[in-house]
C-alpha positions as CSV (number, residue, x, y, z in Angstrom):
1,M,47.0,68.2,-176.4
2,P,45.9,70.7,-179.0
3,R,43.4,68.1,-180.2
4,L,42.0,67.6,-176.7
5,E,41.6,71.3,-176.2
6,S,39.8,71.8,-179.5
7,C,37.5,69.0,-178.7
8,A,36.7,70.4,-175.2
9,W,36.1,73.9,-176.7
10,S,33.8,72.5,-179.3
11,C,31.8,70.4,-176.7
12,S,31.4,73.5,-174.5
13,C,30.2,75.6,-177.4
14,A,27.7,73.0,-178.4
15,A,26.4,72.7,-174.9
16,R,26.0,76.4,-174.6
17,G,24.2,76.5,-178.0
18,R,21.8,73.8,-176.8
19,H,21.2,75.6,-173.5
20,R,20.5,78.9,-175.4
21,S,18.1,77.2,-177.8
22,Q,16.2,75.6,-174.8
23,L,16.0,79.0,-173.1
24,G,14.7,80.5,-176.4
25,D,12.1,77.8,-176.8
26,T,11.0,78.2,-173.2
27,A,10.7,82.0,-173.6
28,A,8.7,81.6,-176.8
29,G,6.4,79.2,-175.1
30,L,5.8,81.5,-172.2
31,A,5.2,84.4,-174.6
32,A,2.6,82.4,-176.5
33,K,0.8,81.4,-173.3
34,V,0.7,85.0,-172.1
35,G,-0.7,86.1,-175.4
36,E,-3.4,83.5,-175.3
37,M,-4.4,84.5,-171.8
38,L,-4.5,88.2,-172.7
39,S,-6.6,87.5,-175.8
40,S,-9.0,85.3,-173.8
41,S,-9.4,87.9,-171.1
42,V,-10.1,90.7,-173.6
43,S,-12.5,88.6,-175.7
44,S,-14.6,87.3,-172.7
45,P,-15.7,90.8,-171.4
46,S,-16.4,92.0,-175.0
47,L,-18.6,88.9,-175.4
48,G,-20.3,89.7,-172.1
49,L,-20.9,93.3,-173.2
50,V,-22.2,92.2,-176.6
51,G,-24.6,89.8,-174.8
52,R,-25.8,92.4,-172.5
53,G,-26.1,94.9,-175.4
54,A,-28.1,92.3,-177.3
55,R,-30.5,91.8,-174.4
56,S,-30.9,95.4,-173.4
57,P,-33.1,96.6,-176.4
58,S,-35.7,93.8,-175.8
59,T,-35.7,94.4,-172.1
60,S,-36.1,98.1,-172.5
61,S,-38.9,97.6,-175.1
62,V,-40.8,95.3,-172.8
63,S,-40.5,97.6,-169.8
64,S,-41.6,100.6,-171.9
65,T,-44.5,98.7,-173.3
66,T,-45.6,97.7,-169.7
67,S,-45.3,101.2,-168.4
68,S,-47.3,102.6,-171.4
69,T,-50.0,100.0,-170.9
70,S,-50.3,100.7,-167.2
71,S,-50.4,104.5,-167.8
72,T,-53.1,104.0,-170.4
73,L,-55.2,102.0,-168.0
74,N,-54.8,104.6,-165.3
75,W,-55.8,107.4,-167.6
76,S,-58.9,105.5,-168.8
77,Q,-59.9,104.7,-165.2
78,H,-59.6,108.4,-164.2
79,L,-61.5,109.4,-167.3
80,V,-64.4,107.1,-166.4
81,Q,-64.4,108.3,-162.8
82,R,-64.5,111.9,-163.8
83,S,-67.3,111.2,-166.3
84,V,-69.4,109.5,-163.7
85,V,-69.0,112.3,-161.2
86,L,-69.8,115.0,-163.8
87,F,-72.9,113.0,-164.9
88,V,-74.2,112.8,-161.3
89,V,-73.6,116.4,-160.6
90,G,-75.3,117.5,-163.9
91,A,-78.3,115.3,-163.3
92,F,-78.7,116.5,-159.7
93,M,-78.4,120.2,-160.6
94,A,-80.9,119.7,-163.5
95,L,-83.5,118.2,-161.1
96,V,-83.1,121.0,-158.5
97,L,-83.0,124.0,-160.9
98,N,-85.7,122.6,-163.2
99,L,-88.0,122.1,-160.1
100,L,-87.3,125.8,-159.2
101,Q,-88.3,126.9,-162.7
102,I,-91.5,124.8,-162.6
103,Q,-92.6,126.1,-159.2
104,R,-92.3,129.7,-160.4
105,N,-94.3,128.8,-163.6
106,V,-91.4,129.7,-165.8
107,T,-91.2,126.3,-167.5
108,L,-94.4,124.4,-168.3
109,F,-94.5,120.6,-168.8
110,P,-97.5,118.5,-169.6
111,D,-99.8,117.4,-166.7
112,E,-98.6,113.8,-166.7
113,V,-95.0,115.0,-166.2
114,I,-95.9,117.3,-163.3
115,S,-97.5,114.5,-161.4
116,T,-94.2,112.5,-161.3
117,L,-91.9,112.4,-158.3
118,F,-89.5,115.2,-159.3
119,S,-92.0,117.1,-161.4
120,S,-89.7,116.8,-164.4
121,A,-89.6,114.7,-167.5
122,W,-87.6,111.5,-167.3
123,W,-85.2,112.6,-170.0
124,V,-84.1,115.9,-168.4
125,P,-81.7,114.4,-165.8
126,P,-79.8,112.0,-168.2
127,C,-79.6,114.6,-170.9
128,C,-78.3,117.3,-168.5
129,G,-75.9,114.7,-166.9
130,T,-74.5,113.7,-170.3
131,A,-74.1,117.4,-171.3
132,A,-72.3,118.1,-168.0
133,A,-69.9,115.1,-168.6
134,V,-69.1,116.3,-172.1
135,V,-68.6,119.9,-171.1
136,G,-66.6,119.0,-167.9
137,L,-64.2,116.8,-169.9
138,L,-64.0,119.3,-172.8
139,Y,-62.7,122.2,-170.7
140,P,-59.4,120.6,-169.5
141,C,-58.9,119.0,-173.0
142,I,-59.1,122.4,-174.6
143,D,-56.7,123.9,-172.0
144,S,-54.2,121.1,-172.7
145,H,-54.6,121.5,-176.5
146,L,-54.0,125.2,-176.3
147,G,-51.0,124.7,-173.9
148,E,-52.6,127.1,-171.4
149,P,-53.2,125.2,-168.2
150,H,-55.8,126.9,-166.1
151,K,-54.4,127.8,-162.7
152,F,-56.7,130.6,-161.5
153,K,-58.3,129.7,-158.2
154,R,-57.7,126.0,-158.5
155,E,-59.3,124.9,-155.3
156,W,-62.5,123.2,-154.3
157,A,-63.6,126.1,-152.1
158,S,-63.6,128.3,-155.2
159,V,-65.5,125.7,-157.2
160,M,-68.2,125.4,-154.5
161,R,-68.6,129.2,-154.5
162,C,-68.9,129.2,-158.3
163,I,-71.7,126.6,-157.9
164,A,-73.5,128.7,-155.3
165,V,-73.3,131.8,-157.6
166,F,-74.7,129.8,-160.5
167,V,-77.6,128.6,-158.4
168,G,-78.2,132.1,-157.3
169,I,-78.3,133.3,-160.9
170,N,-80.8,130.6,-161.8
171,H,-82.9,131.5,-158.8
172,A,-82.8,135.2,-159.7
173,S,-84.1,134.4,-163.2
174,A,-87.2,132.9,-161.5
175,K,-87.7,135.2,-158.6
176,L,-86.7,138.7,-159.7
177,D,-89.5,140.9,-161.1
178,F,-88.5,143.5,-163.7
179,A,-90.5,145.9,-165.7
180,N,-89.6,143.9,-168.9
181,N,-87.6,140.9,-169.9
182,V,-84.8,143.1,-171.4
183,Q,-83.8,144.5,-168.0
184,L,-83.8,140.9,-166.6
185,S,-81.8,139.6,-169.5
186,L,-79.2,142.4,-169.1
187,T,-78.9,141.9,-165.4
188,L,-78.4,138.1,-165.8
189,A,-75.9,138.7,-168.6
190,A,-73.9,141.0,-166.3
191,L,-74.1,138.4,-163.5
192,S,-72.9,135.6,-165.8
193,L,-70.0,137.6,-167.0
194,G,-69.1,138.5,-163.4
195,L,-69.2,134.7,-162.6
196,W,-66.7,134.1,-165.5
197,W,-64.5,136.9,-164.4
198,T,-64.5,135.9,-160.8
199,F,-63.9,132.2,-161.2
200,D,-62.4,131.6,-164.6
201,R,-60.8,134.6,-166.5
202,S,-59.6,132.3,-169.4
203,R,-60.1,132.8,-173.1
204,S,-60.9,129.2,-173.5
205,G,-63.6,129.4,-170.8
206,L,-65.1,132.5,-172.4
207,G,-65.2,130.9,-175.8
208,L,-66.6,127.6,-174.7
209,G,-69.2,129.3,-172.5
210,I,-70.4,131.3,-175.5
211,T,-70.4,128.2,-177.7
212,I,-72.3,126.2,-175.1
213,A,-74.9,128.9,-174.7
214,F,-75.5,129.2,-178.5
215,V,-75.8,125.4,-179.0
216,A,-78.0,124.8,-175.9
217,T,-80.3,127.7,-176.9
218,L,-80.8,126.2,-180.4
219,I,-81.6,122.8,-178.9
220,T,-84.0,124.3,-176.5
221,Q,-85.8,126.2,-179.3
222,F,-86.1,123.0,-181.2
223,L,-87.7,121.2,-178.3
224,V,-90.1,124.0,-177.5
225,Y,-91.0,124.3,-181.2
226,N,-91.9,120.6,-181.3
227,G,-94.1,120.9,-178.2
228,V,-92.0,118.9,-175.8
229,Y,-92.4,121.8,-173.2
230,Q,-92.8,125.5,-173.3
231,Y,-92.0,128.8,-171.5
232,T,-94.4,131.3,-170.2
233,S,-94.2,134.7,-171.8
234,P,-91.6,133.8,-174.4
235,D,-89.9,136.8,-175.9
236,F,-87.1,135.4,-178.0
237,L,-88.0,132.7,-180.6
238,Y,-90.3,130.5,-178.4
239,I,-88.0,130.9,-175.3
240,R,-87.0,133.5,-172.7
241,S,-84.3,136.0,-173.7
242,W,-82.3,135.4,-170.5
243,L,-81.9,131.6,-171.1
244,P,-78.5,131.9,-173.0
245,C,-77.1,133.6,-169.8
246,I,-78.1,130.6,-167.7
247,F,-76.5,128.3,-170.2
248,F,-73.3,130.4,-170.3
249,S,-73.0,130.5,-166.5
250,G,-73.8,126.8,-166.3
251,G,-71.1,125.9,-168.8
252,V,-68.5,127.9,-166.9
253,T,-69.5,126.3,-163.6
254,V,-69.4,122.7,-165.0
255,G,-66.1,123.6,-166.7
256,N,-64.6,124.6,-163.4
257,I,-65.7,121.3,-161.8
258,G,-64.2,119.4,-164.7
259,R,-60.9,121.3,-164.4
260,Q,-60.7,120.7,-160.7
261,L,-61.3,116.9,-161.2
262,A,-58.6,116.8,-163.8
263,M,-56.0,118.3,-161.5
264,G,-53.2,115.7,-160.7
265,I,-54.5,113.3,-163.4
266,P,-51.7,112.0,-165.7
267,E,-52.0,113.0,-169.3
268,K,-53.0,110.5,-172.0
269,P,-49.8,108.7,-173.2
270,H,-48.8,109.2,-176.8
271,N,-47.5,106.3,-178.9
272,D,-44.2,107.3,-180.7
């Protein structure tokens, strides 16, 4: 009997040991599977994020390049449009104002020029149109460079009044009769400064107006000296002393037109 009990006890202990070892193996297998599932679930999002991170720089660079190219094309298109408008305005104003000067015998051209359709030399409209385009584009560029955007009376009604005043100053130079040219020059100088004060009032406008008047006067003196045309009663180095006032007021007027055309135009993109 004791032997049978010892055998039964040993058999039951061995069975319990085998059962426990099977449970341990099963638990270890489940733990290993759970670990593999967790590691795969963590690694797959990280790979997705890495893939997206690898793709994002190229995608962003392509989109930035496309937007930069489109903005450059838009800026160039607006620049050409503004240049054409300023050229047409300058050429038309040159024809009208030069015809007024010729009719009042202020400016004298050769006889073959007077017999043409507009009573003006062929080179006057394109030269004045080109000058108007350069000046009209230069004014907003200087404002942007100085960081002082011009916002004084930025409306087309003010620009049209400025053009009317400029035409009136030019008309006064041909129509008004003074005792001497000094009085006429002082009067036109006061009117030109009044035009700048009324429609501009910017330091850049004043500086550019004076520079334009100086350069245009030198070019006119060169043309008159070489016999291209001449002025009646010259009193200031082959020309009339009030001519710089006309150039000053014309520069301010064309500058206002250029500034108004530049409003709402995107700035030129810069490449970093």
